[in-house]
Phi, psi and omega in degrees: 000132180275140173267176181296330181290317179295322178296316179299316181294318180292323177293318179296318180288329174297317179293323177296315182292323176297321180293316181296313181292323178296317178293319178293323178292322179287339178275357178104354177272166176057056184288328181274155181290327177296318180296319179294317179296316179296317180294320180293315180293316181293323177296318180292319180296314181296314183289324178289322176296322178295312183291325178288330178273346179276095192289338179295315180294316182294317181290327177292318178294320177298319179294322178294316180291329180278354179083011182284341181266347180092205183294331179295326177294320178292324175294324177297313179297318178297316181292326176293323176295317178295321178297317179294318178297317178296320180296315178297318179299317178294321179294323180286315186284313186259354180061023177200163175277133179267117184251000000 
């Protein structure tokens, strides 16, 4: 069963991989669908394994969700949610990550 931290990390890494593959595709790389799929999956696996093993980020998010950081932790979680929603909106509307 996934907890909220794992869900947040997997959604963030999915968005990172979509952005990386989209930018590479618009630059002329990864012309085939197999190449794009392979690059997207490998980017997501590498970044999610890195973020899940990076205990500082995970413990900080757990502390924010647990209320140990106070009101600032809840604002951090809220701002991270708004950032993810904005990122998804940009990927859907513009078909690329806006940097």
